[in-house]
C-alpha positions as CSV (number, residue, x, y, z in Angstrom):
1,M,22.6,187.6,-7.5
2,A,25.7,187.9,-5.2
3,R,28.9,188.0,-7.2
4,G,27.2,185.8,-9.9
5,V,25.7,183.5,-7.4
6,S,22.0,182.7,-7.7
7,I,19.7,183.9,-4.7
8,K,16.5,181.9,-4.5
9,S,13.2,183.3,-3.4
10,A,11.1,181.4,-0.8
11,E,9.0,179.9,-3.7
12,D,12.3,178.7,-5.5
13,I,13.4,177.1,-2.2
14,E,10.2,175.3,-1.8
15,M,10.6,173.8,-5.2
16,A,14.2,172.8,-4.4
17,R,13.0,171.3,-1.1
18,R,10.5,169.1,-3.0
19,A,13.2,167.8,-5.4
20,G,15.6,167.4,-2.5
21,T,13.1,165.4,-0.5
22,L,12.5,163.0,-3.5
23,A,16.3,162.5,-3.8
24,A,16.7,161.7,0.0
25,A,13.7,159.3,-0.4
26,V,15.5,157.2,-2.9
27,L,18.3,156.8,-0.4
28,G,15.7,155.8,2.1
29,I,14.3,152.9,0.0
30,I,17.5,151.5,-1.4
31,G,19.1,150.7,1.9
32,P,17.5,147.1,2.6
33,H,18.7,146.2,-0.8
34,I,22.4,146.8,0.0
35,V,23.5,143.2,1.0
36,P,26.4,140.9,0.2
37,G,25.9,139.3,-3.3
38,V,23.9,142.1,-4.9
39,S,25.2,143.9,-8.0
40,T,25.5,147.7,-8.2
41,E,23.6,147.3,-11.6
42,T,20.6,145.9,-9.5
43,L,20.8,148.7,-7.2
44,D,20.7,151.2,-10.0
45,K,17.6,149.6,-11.6
46,I,15.8,149.7,-8.3
47,C,16.5,153.4,-7.9
48,H,15.6,154.2,-11.5
49,D,12.3,152.5,-11.2
50,H,11.4,154.2,-7.9
51,I,12.3,157.6,-9.4
52,V,10.3,157.2,-12.6
53,N,7.4,155.0,-11.6
54,V,6.8,156.0,-8.0
55,Q,8.0,159.5,-7.7
56,G,7.1,160.7,-11.3
57,A,10.5,162.4,-11.5
58,I,13.3,162.4,-13.8
59,P,16.8,160.7,-13.0
60,A,19.0,163.6,-13.4
61,N,22.2,161.7,-13.9
62,V,21.2,159.7,-16.9
63,G,22.7,161.2,-20.1
64,Y,24.3,164.1,-18.0
65,Q,27.6,164.8,-19.8
66,G,27.3,161.2,-21.2
67,Y,26.8,159.4,-17.8
68,P,24.9,156.2,-18.5
69,K,23.2,155.3,-15.2
70,T,20.8,156.6,-12.7
71,I,22.9,156.5,-9.5
72,L,26.7,156.6,-8.7
73,T,28.0,153.8,-6.8
74,S,31.5,154.3,-5.2
75,V,32.8,151.2,-3.4
76,N,35.9,151.0,-1.1
77,Q,38.7,152.9,-2.6
78,V,36.4,154.5,-5.3
79,V,36.3,158.2,-4.3
80,C,33.3,159.2,-6.5
81,H,31.4,158.6,-9.7
82,G,31.5,154.9,-9.7
83,I,29.4,153.4,-12.5
84,P,26.9,150.7,-11.7
85,S,27.7,147.3,-13.4
86,P,26.2,143.9,-13.3
87,G,29.8,142.5,-12.7
88,K,30.4,144.6,-9.5
89,I,29.1,142.4,-6.7
90,L,29.1,143.7,-3.2
91,K,30.7,141.6,-0.5
92,K,30.8,141.6,3.3
93,G,32.8,144.4,4.7
94,D,32.4,146.7,1.8
95,I,31.6,150.4,2.1
96,I,29.6,152.0,-0.6
97,N,28.5,155.6,-1.3
98,I,25.3,156.0,-3.4
99,D,24.7,159.4,-5.0
100,V,21.5,160.2,-6.6
101,A,20.0,163.3,-8.2
102,V,16.4,163.8,-9.5
103,I,14.6,166.5,-11.5
104,K,11.1,167.4,-10.3
105,D,9.1,170.3,-12.1
106,G,12.5,171.6,-13.4
107,W,14.3,171.6,-10.0
108,F,17.2,169.5,-9.0
109,G,17.7,167.5,-5.9
110,D,21.1,165.9,-5.2
111,T,22.2,163.9,-2.2
112,S,24.4,160.9,-1.3
113,R,25.2,158.7,1.8
114,M,27.4,155.8,2.8
115,F,26.2,152.3,3.5
116,F,27.9,149.4,5.2
117,V,27.6,146.0,3.5
118,G,27.3,143.7,6.5
119,V,29.8,144.5,9.2
120,P,32.6,146.9,8.3
121,G,36.1,146.8,9.5
122,V,37.4,149.3,12.3
123,L,39.2,151.7,10.0
124,A,36.1,151.7,7.4
125,R,33.6,152.4,10.1
126,R,35.8,155.2,11.6
127,L,36.4,156.7,8.2
128,V,32.6,156.7,7.3
129,E,31.6,158.1,10.7
130,T,34.1,160.8,10.6
131,T,33.2,161.9,7.2
132,Y,29.6,162.1,8.3
133,E,30.7,164.3,11.3
134,A,32.8,166.4,9.0
135,M,29.8,167.0,6.7
136,L,27.6,168.1,9.7
137,A,30.4,170.3,11.0
138,G,30.5,172.1,7.7
139,I,26.6,172.4,7.6
140,R,26.6,174.0,11.1
141,Q,28.7,176.8,9.8
142,V,26.0,177.9,7.3
143,K,24.4,181.2,8.4
144,P,24.2,184.7,6.7
145,G,27.5,186.5,7.1
146,A,29.5,183.3,7.3
147,T,32.0,182.4,4.5
148,L,32.7,179.4,2.4
149,G,36.1,179.3,4.1
150,D,34.3,178.7,7.4
151,I,32.7,175.5,6.0
152,G,35.8,174.2,4.6
153,H,37.9,174.8,7.8
154,A,35.2,173.1,9.8
155,I,35.3,169.9,7.5
156,Q,39.1,169.9,7.3
157,S,39.5,170.3,11.1
158,V,37.4,167.1,11.7
159,A,39.2,165.2,9.0
160,H,42.6,166.0,10.2
161,R,41.9,165.3,13.9
162,E,41.4,161.7,12.9
163,H,44.4,161.8,10.5
164,F,42.3,161.5,7.3
165,S,42.9,163.5,4.2
166,V,40.5,165.7,2.4
167,V,40.0,165.3,-1.4
168,R,40.6,168.6,-3.1
169,E,39.8,168.0,-6.9
170,Y,35.9,167.7,-6.2
171,C,33.7,170.1,-4.2
172,G,30.3,171.1,-3.4
173,H,28.3,173.3,-5.8
174,G,25.3,175.6,-6.2
175,I,22.2,173.9,-7.4
176,G,18.6,174.9,-8.4
177,Q,17.2,174.8,-11.9
178,V,20.7,174.0,-12.9
179,Y,22.4,170.9,-11.8
180,H,25.9,172.4,-11.1
181,E,25.7,176.3,-10.7
182,D,28.9,178.3,-10.4
183,L,29.1,178.5,-6.6
184,Q,31.9,176.1,-5.5
185,V,32.1,174.7,-1.9
186,L,35.6,173.6,-1.1
187,H,36.0,171.1,1.7
188,Y,39.0,172.7,3.1
189,G,39.9,176.4,3.8
190,R,40.5,179.2,6.2
191,R,38.0,180.8,8.5
192,G,36.7,184.3,7.3
193,E,37.8,183.7,3.7
194,G,35.9,183.3,0.4
195,L,32.4,184.3,-0.5
196,K,30.0,185.5,2.3
197,L,26.8,183.6,2.5
198,E,23.4,185.3,2.1
199,P,19.9,184.1,2.6
200,G,18.6,182.4,-0.5
201,M,21.7,180.6,-1.5
202,V,21.3,176.9,-2.1
203,F,24.3,174.5,-2.5
204,T,25.6,171.1,-1.7
205,I,28.2,170.1,1.0
206,E,29.8,166.8,0.0
207,P,33.0,166.2,1.6
208,M,35.2,163.1,0.5
209,L,37.8,161.8,3.0
210,N,40.5,159.3,2.3
211,A,42.0,157.0,4.9
212,G,45.4,157.5,3.2
213,K,46.7,160.3,1.0
214,R,44.4,162.7,-0.6
215,D,45.7,162.1,-4.2
216,T,43.2,160.6,-6.7
217,R,43.3,159.3,-10.2
218,Q,40.4,158.7,-12.9
219,L,40.0,155.4,-14.4
220,P,39.9,155.0,-18.2
221,D,36.1,154.9,-18.2
222,G,36.3,158.6,-17.9
223,W,34.2,158.7,-14.7
224,T,35.5,156.4,-12.0
225,V,37.8,158.2,-9.5
226,V,39.9,156.2,-7.1
227,T,42.4,157.0,-4.5
228,K,46.0,156.7,-5.8
229,D,47.3,154.7,-2.9
230,R,44.2,152.4,-3.0
231,S,43.1,153.5,0.6
232,L,39.6,153.5,1.5
233,S,37.4,156.7,0.7
234,A,34.0,158.0,2.1
235,Q,31.6,160.7,1.0
236,W,28.3,162.2,2.3
237,E,26.2,164.9,0.7
238,H,23.3,167.2,1.6
239,M,21.7,170.1,-0.1
240,V,21.5,173.1,2.1
241,A,19.7,176.5,1.9
242,V,21.0,179.6,3.7
243,T,18.1,181.0,5.8
244,P,17.8,184.3,7.6
245,E,18.3,182.4,10.9
246,G,21.0,179.9,9.8
247,Y,20.4,176.9,7.5
248,E,17.9,174.3,6.2
249,V,18.8,170.8,4.9
250,L,16.9,170.2,1.9
251,T,17.6,166.5,1.6
252,P,16.7,165.0,4.9
253,W,17.0,161.3,4.8
254,P,13.8,159.4,6.0
255,G,14.5,156.8,8.7
256,G,18.0,157.8,9.4
257,T,19.8,154.9,11.3
258,G,22.1,155.1,14.4
259,A,24.4,158.1,14.2
260,Y,23.1,159.0,10.6
261,A,19.7,160.2,11.7
262,P,18.2,163.2,9.7
263,V,19.8,166.5,10.6
């Protein structure tokens, strides 16, 4: 343990890798179904059935702190934690984040990515691509001896370069046999500050960037978080392990498209 942070063995990381790969595979199969006219409820059912019937895994989100669905579907101005619904129908030009987590043999895998519904607007595309770049910039800071502040600073620098804001209320987290371990990965910060990374640490990096101001509010459903100014928001998420040489992404998306190929 490093200041209360769990250090995983090679065997532990293999289990986390298996769970992470399954979570990533769900994002791999759902892409073709994300088209104008589909409901987020339909997407949720497809993901649920794949996790249970094909993977033989457990949908980690179902029942977690009372959450009712398998995936989280955050569309346009929804920052995170959007609840799938039969009444939420995707339309051309929408952007959507799908966040999925699975449990396999007691280990959690957690990842999310953005999808375009048809052809996005110029601002929407730039926001989505910048958020992806920001996530990669954070991941590439991961190595023994680096700090959590290095990760946050890298993400923040990319966001601010494009005049986007970084959501501060939500952050990455440690993960393993517990969904959300104590380690918190902020998506802003200063180089050299915060916890030093050690081999065996496993956590998510999942920046949320807004096209407008960073302020958010939670809707009355107790889950859905939106931008206060109704501006667009985007998020990407990977699970990462600190290795002796640097990092390993534990949730590589199969068949990445365009700029969003596996890391």
